[in-house]
N, C-alpha and C positions, 0 to 999 in steps of 0.2 A: 545317503548321498556317495550317487562316479565323485566318486577322485581322481586325479592328476595327474602323476611323478616322473614331471623333465628333470629324470640322468647327469648331466654331465657329467660322464667320468673320460679318462684317460686316453682309454681305447671309443668305446666303444660310447654309445649318448643313446640314448634309449630313454621312449612316454611307455609308461607304467597305468593302467586303467582297469582301475578298483573299485569294487562299486563297500563301500565303506561303512560302519554304523557302528554306536556305541551302541558295548558291552560281547560283537559280532566282531572273527579274525575276520581281517581285507580278507575275501573276495576277488582275487585274477582274472578283469577283465577283455579285456583287447591289450599283446603284446606288438612294441614299434621303434626298432632297431638299427641301427648304424654304426659302422666302423669307422668312427669319420680320423678314431689313430693323433691327437688332437697334439701329446706330450710327444710325436714326431716335428709334429710342423714348430716347438722353438726352434728359433731367430737365435742365432750368440746367444745360447744357452738356455733363455732365459723369456725373452721374447715371440708372443704367438707372430706364427708370421699371416698377412692380411690372408693367405688365400685359407690357413684354418677358421679365419672368423669367418668366411668368407660362408661356407660346408657350417660352423655350428649356427651361422645363421637361417641356409636353408632348411638346414633340418626345423631348428625352432618355425618357423614357415610350415612349416611338413605337420609339421608335430602340436597343433593352437589349428590344421584344417582336420587334423584326423580330430583333436579333441575333440573342437566339432563338432564336429559327424556325431562323435558315439558316445552324447548328452551329457558330457561332461560339465562337471556345475561348480565344481573350485578347481585349479592347478595350484599347481606347490613345484618349485624348478630350483634342487640347487647345480653345484657344480662342484666338482672337485678336486686330487690336488693339478691336474693341470694349469685349469685357471689360476688356481688357490698359486700356483707360483711364478704366472708368468710375472713381466715389472707390462707389462700396457692390460694385464690380463678385466679388471676393475674400469679400467680404461672401454673394455670392449664390451665389456655386464652392462653400462652401463649407458653403449649406445641403446643397445638390443632392447633394453627398457625402457628408454627412448623414443625407439621404432617401432616394435614392437608390446610394449605398457605387461611383460615376459617380465615380470621379478624375477632372474638367476640370480642367487645365492652362492656367492665365493664361502664355500664349510672348510671348519680348520677342521685340524686334524683331530684334536683337541672334539671339533665337536663327534664330526665321522664315527670314533670306538667312541660314545657316549654315548651313539643314537646307533648304533647300528648292539654296545649290548642292551641300551631297550627292547630292542627286539629280540634279542634273543632270550629275553629273561620274562621276554611274555609270550613264546611261546618253548619253552621246558616249565614257569612259571614259576612258584616258589620252590616247592623239594630239590631245588638245584641243591639249594645254597645259596652256599661261598661263591664266585662263579667268578671262571677269570673265560675271557674269552679272546681271539685272534683271529687280525684277519687281514692278507696279502690282496690289493690293490694291487693299479696299472704300474703310481706314481709314489704311495709309503705301503708304512706298515703302521696298522693300529692293534691297540692291545690294553686290557680295562682287567678289572678285577671289582669286587663288592658282593655287598648280600645285602638292600637292594637295588629298586628301579636305577636307578643314578647312579655308579658305578664311583667305588673309594678311593683308583688311581685308575687315569687316562690318557693314553699318550697315542703319541703316530710318531714314526720316523721317516725315516728316504726310505726303505727298501723297500718298494713298489715291485714288478717282476721286471715289465718294461722297463722301465727306469735301473735297475741296472744290467740290462739284458744289453741296454745302446750304451749308458757309460760303459761297460767295465768286457763285455765280448765281444769283439772285432770279427768274426760271421757269423750265423746260424750253428756250426762244428767248436766249439771253445779248448783253446789249446789247454793241457794241463795248471798248466802258468797261470791261465788268467783266470784255472776257476778257482788255485790255492790259494791266489791275492781277492777274488771278490770272499772267499768260506773267510778268512784270512777275518777281513771290510766286518761284516754282515754278524760275525760273532761278536768284534766291536764291540758295537752298534747297537748290540742286544743286552749286551752283558750291566752295559755303565745306565737300566733298565732297572736288572733283575732287581737287586735291590729298592728298587720304588715298590715292586708288584710284593715281592717274598716278606713288607715287614703282615702283612695284612695276614698272614698265617695261607696255610698250604689252599689252592683250592678243592671245594665238595663235584666239580664238576668243570671239568676245561672240554671248550668251545671254539670250532673252529667255523668260519665262514667265506665267506669270497669261493668263484670257479677255478682257483690256483689251485687252495683245500678238499677240495669237489672231484675236479681232472686227482688230485695224488692219490685220493682215497678211496675210487671208483682207478687208477693201475694199480692196487695194494690190493683188487678185489669188493669195494663195497656191492653193492647193488645199481642196478643202469638205472635213468631218473623217471625211464616210465613206472618204477616199480612204483610211486609216488612217490607224498614227501614225509608221509607219518611210515617209510624205511628207517628203519635207525641200521646208517654210518661212520664208519669208525672210523681215522688214520690211526693206525701203530705204529709208534718212533723206530719197529726195532725192521717198519720193510720200508720205514719213510730215508735212514739211512742210504743205504743196498740203490734203490732207485734214484738218493741226487745221487752218487757217485754216477750210476750208470747212462744218466738220462744226457747231461753233456756230451757223454761219450756218442749217441747213437743219432745221425741222419736227424732232421724235419724228420723228414719224409715215414723213417722206420718212431717217429717220438708221435707225428699226427694216425702213426694204424694202429698202439694204444687202445684202451678198452678205453672211452670217452671223453680224447684225446683232438681238438678238435687241429684243423689243420696250419688256419688264422693260430692260433697260440701256445702254439707245441714251441719258434724259435724262445722264448721269454719262459717256456715252463723246468728247464734246467735255472736258473737263476732263483725261480718261485720253490724250486724244492731245498734251493739249498738253507734260507730262505727259514722255509720250512722243516728245516733237521735239526736247523741253529736255537731255534723256537725253542724249541722241539725241545733237544738239547739242556740246553742251557735254566730252562724257570719248572723242568726234570716230569718232563709229561712223557707217559709213556703210553700217554692212545689224548686225542682229543674228536671230539662224537663232530660227526658233519653235523649243521646247522640253514635249515633250507629257508628261514631266514635275514637279513642284512638290513645294510647300509635301508637302501630304499623301504624297508615294509618300516625300520628305525621309524624318518621322516613320517611315514607314514601315521602311523599312532600317534608320533607325537605334537600330526599337526589334527585331528579327535581329540586328543583330549587338549588344545587349546576350544571347538568347537565346544564343545559338550563339559567342555569343565567347569 
């Protein structure tokens, strides 16, 4: 069947069309995305502005037309932290449901962690043993660990790269004091959850997903995306620590010139590196293997399971 997935993220809203069948991996057929930066449209700290709602509604209308043109049979839609955290987020989603019949559901942070874990498990398989999965999004950090397709523990922390950049840095080149304060905050937040992971034992395989980790791995020497999804890509803690310190000192233009770094994501990469470095250090991870599948694929797999199960 041809399935559409509408992902309403904190920075980017993305429609992915895939050909998906039971027992086969989902094959991407078409992709359309727009950088709406919904998190930047939060007013009074937690209310999504009228402009943000207008932008989202316009993208939904566009996505519906594309889905029809591409022969999509089933459309699954979800929203993550920017809409989930907005005080009027559910109200906006309800208006969109009523006006467009697109049922966008705000995922909880724990659901994000669980669905991402499912995608990683299916990608690497049972031979990976106990998996530890770490994902840095625009608004939150998700962590999950387990030996089955459902993790033993899954949690979300408000440590997304975009959120931290907006809340903690006054400019594109943060001061040493801002970096030091953010580093202290991030490590204290992650440390609260170390025991929840450690109680299940050391992971057999530690995995990272998300654009932030992909970019950090590329900076550290991992293969470029053009080499395809089956190329093994690893982020090493020894490489990351140095980059976490250097990225904040670099002008955005220099960051954007680094391998694999896009101009639009360069401003939030220092905060993302601080989170990644803290997670690897506090969980005792010498390296993380980057998985090409993440939350969207987890949503697809769960949807297929519900249809064919």
